[in-house]
N, C-alpha and C positions, 0 to 999 in steps of 0.2 A: 203387304211386304213379300217381296220376292227374296226366297233363300238363296243363299250362294249355289251356284250351279254346280253340276258335276265334274269331278276332276279338274277343278280349278278355272271352270268357265267362267266368264264374267270379270276375271282379275284382269288390269291393265297393264299386261306383262312388260311390254316394251318400256313403259313409264318406270315400273319398278327397277328393272335391269339398268335403266340409265340414272336412276336415283343411286343404286348401290356402287355403281361405276364413278360416279362424281362424288361419292362419299369416301371412296377408296382413295381418291385423289388428295385427300388431305392427310398427308404423311410425311414422316421424316425418313423414309426409305425409298428408293426409286422403285418404281412399278416392276413386276406384280406384287412386290413385296409391300405391306402396309405395317408402319409402325407410328403408334398414337399413344405415348405415354401421358398419364394425367397431368393436367395443367399446363402442357407445352403448348407452345403456339399453333401446332398441328391437332392436338386435341381440341383446343378451343375453338379453332376455326370449324373443325367437324361438328362441334356442337352446336355452333351458329349455324350452321347449313340445316342441320335437323331442325332447329328451333324455327327457321323458316318454312319448312316442309309442314312443320305441325299448326303453324299460324294460317299457313294457306288452306289446310284442312278444317279450318273454322273451329279449332279448338282452342280453349282457354287455358294460357299458359300461368303457371307458377313454377319457382326454383326455391330449393331449401337451402340452407346454410352450408352445403357442401357441393352444391351446384347440380343436384339431381332435378331433372325436369319432370313436371307433372303437367299432363296435357288433358284437358278434360272435355267430353261430350256432356252437356246436361241433360240428364233425364227428367221425365215429367214428374218424378215423384222425389223430391230432395230429401225426404225423410228417411228414404232407403239409402243404405251403404252402397257404394258404388263397386262395380266389378272392375278389376285393372288387368292390363298385360304391358308387354314391353321388355327391354333387354338392355344392353350397353353398346357404346360404340368406341371405347378405348380398346388398343391392341398391343399384344406385347412385341416386342422388336423382331422384324422379319416374319409377321404373321400374315394371314390371308384376308379377303374381303368380306367373308360371310359370317364369321363368329361376332356372334351379338348383334350384328347389324341386321342380320335377317328377321330378328324380333322386333326392332325398331323400324325399320322402313318397311318391313312386311307387316307390321302391325299398323301403321299408317294406311297401309293400301287396305288391310283388313277393314278399318272403319271407313274408308272411302267407298269400298264396295258396299258396305251396309246402308251407307247414305244413298248410292246410286239406285239401291233396291228398293228406297222408301222406306226404311226401317226408322221407327221412333222409339228409343229406349225409355224403358219405364225407370230402370236404375241408370244414374250415371255411369260413364265408362271412362276410365283415365288410362292413358298411355304414358308408362313411366320410362324415361331415359336415365337409369342409373350411372351414378359416377363410380368411377374406380373399381370396377369389377375385377380388372387385372391387378396382380399384385407388385407389378413391375417397379413402382416408384417407391413404397413404403413397406413392400415385404409382406402385405396383409391382402388376401383376395376380398372381394365383394365389401369394400370399404363402406360405400352408400347405403347397401340395404342392411350390413350390419348395424350400423347406427341407426336405422329407420326401425329395427327389430329391438333394439335394445341390448344387442349382443357386444356392442362396443361403446362405452361411455365417453363422455368427453375428455376425462383425466386421461383415458388411455390414448385417445386420438392425440391429444397434445404432446404425449411422450414420443411420437413417432418422429422419426428423421429419415430422409432419404438417402440415397447410395453416396451423395455430395456432401452429406451432413445438414442439410437445410431443414430446420425445425418445419414441423406440419403447420403451424400457425403462420410462419411468414410465407411458406408456399401457398395456402389458401387464400391469404390476404393479398398476394400478387396475382392471383386469378380473379380477383374482384369478389370474392366470397367472404363478407364480413358479419352476417347474422349470428345469433346465439347458437352454440352448438346443441344445447339442451333442446332446441325446438325441433331438431331433426328427427327424434324419436316419434314414431307414431303410436296409437295405444292398439292393442289386440282388438281385433275386429273392425279396424278402420277401413278393411274392405270386405265384401261379401265373399268373393274368390280373386285368385289371381292365376292368369294362365300365360306361360311364356313360350313362345315359339322359337326354336333353335335348331341348328344344324346338329345332327348326333355326334359327330367327333369320334366316331367309330365305326366299325366295318358292319355291322349286324342286319341293318336295312337293306343296304345294297347286296350282302352275300344272299339274303333271302328273298330279293326282289319285291319288298314291300314299300310302299311310298309314305307310310306314317307310321311314327313311332310314339305310342303313348307310354309316357314315362310313371313307373310305379314307384320309384324313390330314388334318392340322390345319395351316393357314397358319401361316408363320413371321412373327410381330409384332416390331416395333421401336418403340421409344417415346424420342422425342427432348424435349429441355427446351431452350429458347432464350430467352436475356434480351437484349433490345436497349435499349441506354442512350443517351440523347441528353442533352438540357439543357433543364430546366424554365423556365417563365417566365411572364408575363401574356399572355394571348391578345391583347390590344389594343396592347401596348407593344413587342413584339419583331416587328421588320419580318420579311418573308419570306425577303430573302436572308439574314439572319443566323441563321435558327433551324437548331436540331439536333433536330428533331421525332422521337422515337423510332417514333412511330406509322406514318406512311408508311412507314419501312424494316421493320416489323413486318408490315404489310400486304403488302409486296411478298413476305416470305417465307411468308406465308399462301398468297398467289396461286402461289408456287413449288411448293408442297406439291400442291395440284390439277394444276399444269401438268405437273409429274414424273409423277404418278400416271396421267395420261392419256395420258402419252408413252411408257409402259411397253412397248406392244404387247400387253399381256396384260390380258383382261377381268377377270383375277383380283387385280390390283394395285389396292389402296385407300388413299388418302392422306387424314388428316383432322386439322385442327385443332380439337380439342376444348376447350382452355383458351386464353383470350386476355384476359389482365389488364392494365388500364392505369393508370398512376400519374402524376400523383395521380387522375385520374378525374373532374375537374371541366370543366365546360362552357366555363369560361374559363380555363383552365390548359394550358399546352403540355405534352403528354406527355413526361415525363422518361424513363420506363421501361415497356416492355412485356414481359410474361412469357407464353410460347407453350409449350403442350405438343402435340406432334404423334406421331400415330400412323400407323404405314405397315405395310402386311401385303401377302404374297403366298404362294402355295402354294410358290413356287420362291424360294429362299433367294438365289441370284445375282441375280434381278430384284429382290427386296425391297431387296438391298444396293446395288444401281445406283441404285435411287430415292432411296436415303438418301443416298448420295453426291452426287447431283443437287441435292438439295435444301440440303445442307450448302454446296455450291459456290455455289450461287443467294444464301444467306443472307450468306456472306462478302461475295460482290460487293456485293449492296445496299447492306449496312452499311458497307462500306469508300468507296463511292460517295458517301455522305451524311454520312461523317465521324462514324459512329455506332460504339459500342462493342457487341460481340457475345460472349457466353459461350453455347456450344452442347456441351451434355452428353448422351451417350447413356444413358439410364436402364437399359434393357435391349434386347437384339438376341437374340432366342432362336432357335435352329434350328426348321425344322418337324418334325413328327411323322409317322410313318407308320405307319397302323394296322396291327396284325399281320394278315397274310394268312388264317392259319388261324381266326382270331377272327371277320373279315369273313365267312368261309364260314360259320361256326357261327351267327351272327347272321341271316344269311340264311336258311339252313336252319330257324332257330327261326321267323322269319316264316312261311317257307311250311308249318311245321308248325301254325301257328295260322290258316292260310288267307288270309295276307296278302301283297299283293304288295310288294317292296322295290326301293328305288333306290339304287345306290352313287352317292355324292356326297362333294365334300371339305368341311370346315368351315372356313369363312372368319372366324370367332370364335375368341377365347381359350377355352380350357376347362383344367381341372386335369387333364384327360387328357392334354394336352401335356407335362405334367411325370411324371405317372404311366408314360408310355411309357419313360421313362428307368429305371424300375425293374422293369417287367414287360411282358409282351404285352399290349396295351392295344386296346380298340376302343369304339364309341359308336354308339348307336342313337339317331335323330332321329325326333321326330314332328313332323307340319306345324303351323305357327302361322299364324293369319289375316293375310293380305296381306304375309306374311314380316316382320311388325312385332316388334320386340323392344325392351327398354329404354324403354317408353313404357307409360303408364297401359292403353291400349288393346290391350296384349299380350293375345292370347287363343288358348287350345286348346281345340278340342271336347272334350266328355266323351269321345265314340266313339274319338278319337285318343288320348286320356290312357289309356283301357282297352286299347287295341291295344298302346300302347308297354309298359304294365306286364306285359301278358301275354308278349309277346316278350323282355323282361328276364327274366322268370321263367324261361321254357323255356331260354334261354341260360345262366342261372345254374345250372338243373337239371343241364344237360349238362356244365357245367365242375366241379361239384362232385360229381358221382356217382362 
């Protein structure tokens, strides 16, 4: 067996770039933006395209009751737990073409690279195309891997509704997925290891001129939904002393998010108000209601929780002072994940074998690896993205860095499956 060559040699780069470009074409936004929301026609068409790539690569396909795809390269010893790789292809509105897709299309190329080199795995290798990594439709990130790990049970899934009020069960059925939700969960130890290739979505690798990142852990995210309720009315007819305007109270909450994150004392703390919906949303109408969705993350669970508590206290104080109603719900508050130390060493060794420098760093973004870590030893390989930009149409990864990431993934999988 020939090991993947130095610095990505052996990777069929034109084919990889063409497949990424074709995949980016399945979108509800004009190029270069990519929008693929769960179970929309664009999302389903993209998954059909990926399904074709997996079948053409000679892999055996199955699909779970949420639509997550599993593509298996059978190993010589079926008694051994398989190793796995993969990522996602759904995309938030107005995103770029590399988030998630590098780990799917790049993962397929890593397996083709191993086949071309004559590798025969002892352990089976599975490539997983997770469904619904992005929270766009149901407000919950990593829905597929969450359910696989047991962090989300069927009852909680069935309680979900999208922004249009569509129940989860109806949306799933419309997408053609009808199997029992209980079947999605996998037992702990279902895999011997999981390794995800992904763009960094941050600036560190590019800033330090290092082509490969080896993830040491994934930040702990929490998502809050706040509803502030006041009293609407005509903007000209209700005098200021009598107003119960929901928007200034909501604005205080948004500022409290920024203030609490900055005051944590850690550069790893981030707080974001990504949704701010005003009702009725008319220039001459006093806002009667504002809905906010808040994201708070830190690699330290204690710090993250302290910031969440500070935001909740500030929200209660602001709305009470203004005579406003407040509903504050925690949608999720997940613990951080630590990368398996042996996998970190294996990935670093694989990078060195490809003649590539590697940097250990945390991931401050959500990934399916966060939940795969509940099932098996887990690691991640990062490649640089220009300017640290992600979730934007100008998201970009150089061909050389793509090839390097695929080569390191292939060498890592080779060692794990041998």
